[in-house]
C-alpha positions in Angstrom: 6.2 15.7 -17.1 8.1 14.5 -20.1 11.8 13.9 -19.8 14.3 13.5 -22.6 15.4 9.9 -23.1 18.9 10.8 -21.9 17.6 11.9 -18.5 15.7 8.7 -17.9 17.2 6.6 -15.0 18.8 3.2 -15.8 16.8 0.1 -15.2 19.0 -3.0 -14.8 16.2 -4.9 -13.1 13.6 -5.2 -15.8 11.4 -7.9 -17.4 10.3 -7.3 -20.9 7.2 -9.5 -21.2 4.6 -8.9 -18.5 1.0 -9.7 -19.2 -0.8 -6.3 -19.1 -4.1 -7.7 -17.8 -2.4 -9.5 -14.8 -0.7 -6.2 -13.8 -3.7 -4.1 -14.4 -6.1 -6.4 -12.6 -3.7 -6.7 -9.6 -3.4 -3.0 -9.2 -7.1 -2.4 -9.8 -8.0 -5.0 -7.2 -6.1 -3.4 -4.3 -6.6 0.3 -5.0 -9.8 0.6 -3.0 -7.9 -0.2 0.2 -5.2 2.5 -0.2 -5.2 5.1 2.6 -6.2 8.7 2.0 -4.7 9.8 5.3 -1.5 11.7 4.4 -0.3 11.6 8.0 0.3 7.8 7.3 1.9 8.5 4.0 3.5 5.0 3.7 -0.1 3.6 3.4 -1.0 6.1 0.6 -0.1 3.7 -2.1 0.4 0.1 -3.2 3.1 -2.1 -1.7 4.9 -4.4 -4.2 6.9 -7.2 -2.6 8.0 -10.7 -3.3 5.6 -13.2 -1.7 8.4 -15.0 0.3 8.1 -18.4 -1.5 9.5 -17.2 -4.9 10.1 -14.1 -6.8 6.5 -13.6 -7.8 5.0 -10.1 -7.0 2.5 -9.5 -4.3 0.4 -6.3 -4.4 -1.0 -5.0 -1.2 -2.8 -1.9 0.1 -4.3 -1.0 3.5 -5.8 2.0 5.2 -5.5 0.4 8.6 -9.1 -1.0 8.5 -9.2 -2.8 5.2 -6.5 -5.0 3.6 -6.3 -6.1 0.0 -3.7 -8.6 -1.2 -3.2 -10.0 -4.6 -0.5 -12.6 -5.4 0.5 -12.8 -9.1 2.7 -14.9 -11.3 4.8 -11.9 -12.3 8.3 -12.9 -11.5 10.7 -10.1 -10.6 13.1 -9.9 -7.7 12.5 -6.8 -5.6 14.5 -5.4 -2.7 13.8 -7.4 0.5 11.5 -4.7 2.1 9.6 -4.2 -1.2 8.6 -0.9 -2.7 5.6 1.5 -2.5 4.0 3.1 -5.5 2.1 6.4 -4.7 -1.7 6.3 -4.9 -2.1 8.9 -7.6 0.5 7.2 -9.8 -1.2 3.9 -9.3 -4.5 5.3 -10.5 -2.9 6.9 -13.5 -1.0 3.6 -14.2 -4.3 1.6 -14.2 -5.9 4.1 -16.6 -2.9 3.9 -18.9 -2.9 0.1 -18.9 -6.6 0.0 -19.7 -6.0 2.3 -22.7 -3.1 0.5 -24.2 -3.8 -2.1 -26.9 -0.5 -3.9 -26.2 -0.8 -7.4 -24.7 2.6 -7.4 -23.0 4.5 -4.6 -21.4 7.9 -4.1 -19.8 8.3 -3.3 -16.1 11.4 -2.8 -14.0 12.8 -0.8 -11.2 15.9 1.0 -10.0 16.9 2.1 -6.5 14.3 4.9 -6.5 11.9 4.4 -9.4 9.4 2.0 -11.0 9.4 1.7 -14.7 6.5 0.7 -17.1 7.1 0.8 -20.8 4.7 0.2 -23.7 5.3 0.6 -27.4 4.3 4.3 -27.2 5.4 5.5 -23.8 7.8 5.0 -20.9 6.5 5.8 -17.4 8.9 6.4 -14.5 7.3 6.5 -11.0 9.3 7.5 -7.9 8.8 5.2 -4.9 7.5 6.4 -1.6 10.6 6.4 0.6 9.2 4.5 3.6 8.8 1.0 4.8 5.4 -0.6 4.4 3.9 -2.4 7.5 4.3 -6.2 7.5 0.8 -7.1 6.5 1.6 -10.8 6.5 2.0 -10.7 10.2 -1.7 -10.2 10.8 -2.8 -13.0 8.5 -3.8 -16.2 10.1 -1.1 -18.9 9.7 -3.7 -21.5 8.7 -5.4 -19.3 6.1 -5.5 -22.0 3.5 -7.2 -24.4 5.9 -10.1 -22.1 6.8 -13.6 -23.2 5.8 -15.0 -21.6 2.6 -18.5 -20.5 1.9 -20.0 -20.7 -1.6 -23.0 -18.5 -2.3 -24.7 -16.9 -5.2 -23.0 -13.5 -5.7 -26.2 -11.5 -6.6 -28.2 -13.0 -3.7 -25.4 -12.1 -1.2 -25.0 -8.6 -2.6 -28.8 -8.0 -2.4 -29.0 -9.3 1.2 -26.1 -7.2 2.3 -27.5 -4.0 0.6 -30.9 -4.6 2.1 -29.5 -5.1 5.7 -27.2 -2.1 5.3 -30.2 0.1 4.3 -32.0 -1.1 7.5 -29.0 -0.8 9.7 -29.4 1.6 12.6 -25.6 2.2 12.5 -25.6 5.6 10.8 -21.9 5.9 9.9 -20.8 2.5 8.7 -24.0 0.7 7.8 -22.3 -2.4 9.2 -23.7 -5.9 8.5 -22.6 -8.9 10.6 -22.1 -12.3 9.0 -21.9 -15.2 11.3 -20.8 -18.7 10.3 -21.8 -21.9 11.9 -23.8 -24.8 10.6 -25.4 -22.2 8.4 -24.7 -18.6 7.5 -26.5 -15.8 9.2 -26.7 -12.2 8.1 -27.8 -9.6 10.6 -27.9 -5.8 10.6 -25.8 -3.9 13.2 -27.4 -2.0 16.0 -26.2 1.4 17.2 -24.3 1.0 20.5 -25.4 4.4 21.8 
């Protein structure tokens, strides 16, 4: 819906030069984990919050099973509980960002709305009026100290796809990855 300029809400909290690619990639990276379950409406979107160390934005989405988090260098001070952008608006926003040729855009917020502005349009998105669960509470405290595994991406994807196809677990096609002295991939078996 197009509103006349005079009906647009005021945005005192705005930053004029945000790298479009950083914003677009962050939103795009977490959208797969957004919930589709409307009974848990606070999960049907992307949480924007400050990461706790500074005023940089953290994007998060979860459906209760998957959790996607992206920390960015976008510096904007949000309300302490953060804000939630609705899933349909997030998808439209990503599409709009992909289409714009502009390198930097303006973002901001008011008490009820998120603002994105390019040279050609101004988008105002109402927040979901709910509190997002504290996803940081379930993260391991020593997350930065956990061992890492380096592998060839294509080989890993092919191995997981092959095992998923052979999996007897009909619904999830689950594959188990076990780490020890070496990495072991195994197909899940049906518990019934």
